[in-house]
C-alpha positions in Angstrom: 2.1 8.8 6.9 1.5 6.0 9.4 0.5 2.9 7.5 -1.1 0.0 9.5 -1.2 -3.2 7.5 -3.3 -6.2 8.5 -4.2 -9.5 6.9 -7.2 -11.8 6.7 -6.5 -15.4 5.6 -3.0 -14.4 4.4 0.5 -14.2 5.8 2.0 -10.9 4.8 5.5 -11.3 3.4 8.1 -8.5 3.9 8.1 -7.9 0.1 4.3 -7.4 0.2 4.6 -5.1 3.2 7.3 -3.1 1.4 5.1 -2.7 -1.7 2.2 -1.5 0.4 4.3 1.0 2.3 5.9 2.3 -1.0 2.6 2.6 -2.8 0.4 4.0 0.0 3.2 6.2 1.1 2.9 8.1 -2.2 -0.5 9.5 -0.9 1.3 11.3 1.9 1.7 14.4 -0.3 -2.1 14.9 0.0 -2.2 14.8 3.8 -0.5 16.2 6.9 2.4 14.2 8.3 1.1 11.6 10.8 -2.1 10.8 8.9 -3.0 7.2 9.5 -3.9 4.8 6.7 -5.3 1.4 7.4 -4.6 -1.3 4.8 -6.3 -4.7 4.9 -5.1 -7.5 2.6 -7.3 -10.5 2.4 -7.5 -13.7 0.4 -10.9 -15.2 -0.5 -10.8 -18.2 -2.8 -9.0 -16.9 -5.9 -9.5 -13.2 -5.0 -6.8 -11.0 -3.6 -8.5 -8.1 -1.9 -6.9 -4.8 -0.8 -8.9 -2.3 1.2 -7.4 1.1 2.2 -9.1 3.5 4.6 -7.8 6.9 5.5 -9.7 8.9 8.1 -9.1 12.7 8.5 -11.2 15.6 9.7 -14.3 13.4 10.2 -14.2 12.1 6.6 -13.1 8.7 5.5 -11.5 8.0 2.1 -11.9 4.3 1.3 -11.2 2.1 -1.7 -11.3 -1.6 -2.3 -10.1 -3.7 -5.2 -9.8 -7.4 -5.9 -7.9 -9.3 -8.6 -6.2 -12.7 -8.9 -2.8 -11.0 -8.0 -2.2 -9.1 -4.8 0.3 -6.7 -6.3 -2.2 -5.8 -9.1 -4.9 -5.2 -6.4 -2.5 -2.9 -4.6 -1.9 -0.9 -7.8 -5.6 -0.7 -8.7 -6.7 0.4 -5.2 -4.1 3.2 -5.2 -5.3 4.3 -8.6 -8.8 4.4 -7.3 -7.8 6.4 -4.2 -5.9 9.0 -6.3 -8.9 9.4 -8.6 -11.2 9.9 -5.6 -8.8 12.5 -4.1 -8.5 14.4 -7.4 -12.3 14.2 -7.9 -13.1 15.7 -4.5 -10.0 17.9 -4.2 -12.0 21.1 -4.6 -14.6 20.0 -2.1 -12.1 18.6 0.3 -9.4 21.1 -0.4 -10.0 22.9 2.9 -9.3 19.7 4.8 -6.0 18.7 3.0 -2.9 19.7 4.9 -4.9 21.7 7.5 -6.8 21.1 10.7 -6.7 18.3 13.2 -7.2 14.8 12.1 -9.8 12.4 13.4 -8.7 10.2 16.2 -12.0 8.3 16.7 -12.2 5.0 14.9 -15.1 2.9 14.0 -15.7 0.1 16.4 -16.8 -3.3 15.0 -18.5 -6.0 16.9 -19.0 -9.5 15.5 -21.8 -10.2 18.0 -24.9 -11.9 16.5 -27.8 -11.2 18.9 -31.3 -12.6 18.1 -33.8 -10.0 17.1 -36.9 -11.8 18.2 -37.1 -14.4 20.9 -40.6 -15.6 20.0 -40.0 -16.4 16.3 -38.5 -19.5 14.8 -37.1 -17.6 11.8 -33.4 -18.0 11.9 -32.9 -15.4 9.1 -33.7 -12.6 11.5 -30.4 -12.0 13.3 -27.8 -9.3 13.4 -24.5 -10.5 12.2 -22.5 -7.3 12.5 -22.8 -4.1 14.5 -21.0 -0.8 13.6 -20.5 2.1 15.9 -19.1 5.4 14.8 -19.0 9.1 15.8 -21.8 11.0 14.1 -20.5 14.3 12.9 -22.9 17.2 12.1 -22.7 17.9 8.4 -24.7 19.2 5.4 -26.5 16.9 3.1 -24.0 17.6 0.4 -21.1 16.6 2.7 -23.0 13.4 3.6 -23.5 12.5 -0.1 -19.8 13.1 -0.7 -18.8 11.0 2.3 -21.1 8.2 1.1 -19.5 8.3 -2.3 -16.0 8.3 -0.9 -16.8 5.2 1.2 -18.4 3.5 -1.8 -21.5 2.8 0.2 -25.2 2.9 -1.0 -26.3 4.8 2.2 -24.8 7.0 4.9 -26.2 7.9 8.4 -25.3 11.4 9.6 -26.4 14.2 11.9 -28.0 16.9 9.7 -26.3 20.2 10.7 -29.3 22.2 9.6 -32.1 20.2 11.4 -29.9 18.7 14.1 -31.5 15.4 13.5 -30.2 12.0 12.4 -30.8 11.5 8.7 -29.9 8.9 6.1 -28.9 9.6 2.5 -29.0 6.8 0.0 -28.4 6.0 -3.6 -31.6 5.0 -5.5 -31.7 2.3 -8.2 -32.1 5.1 -10.8 -28.8 6.6 -9.8 -30.3 9.6 -8.0 -30.2 10.2 -4.3 -32.8 10.0 -1.5 -32.9 11.5 2.0 -34.7 9.9 5.0 -35.7 12.2 7.7 -37.4 11.2 11.0 -41.0 12.2 11.5 -41.9 12.2 15.2 -45.6 11.6 15.6 
């Protein structure tokens, strides 16, 4: 497993790098050799945050944990990832150890363009733009992907209707689907 470690507001010591490689390397048994894992360690005030993202076959497995100790955060995020893998193993089983892995990566832009030029409202500005490959998938796959990412919504190309849709988690814990209606 290829593990890429990056840091935000932290200098990554060799001991910390070794711990991440040891712990994340244990996930290799679930994936084909050469699978890439991106690990981001960050320090915000008293919070030590560890985020791990593993892309494969158009699916992202992602977990994030924060504690007052970086080593504890590493342990907790790996526990969370293993629980996710076990939970979705039957659904994702056809993807583990088979097939080509995704090479496309999300592109992030920190640009902050103004939405409206004729308003004085400074609250209306985009602070982050994400670009990603939209893969055709079923609604069930989109819900699973949303859950794996830990997001409250997910944009996808509906394989059945061939349109861009959004699934989202409602406040009551159920799910909603947004479909375009071209008038």
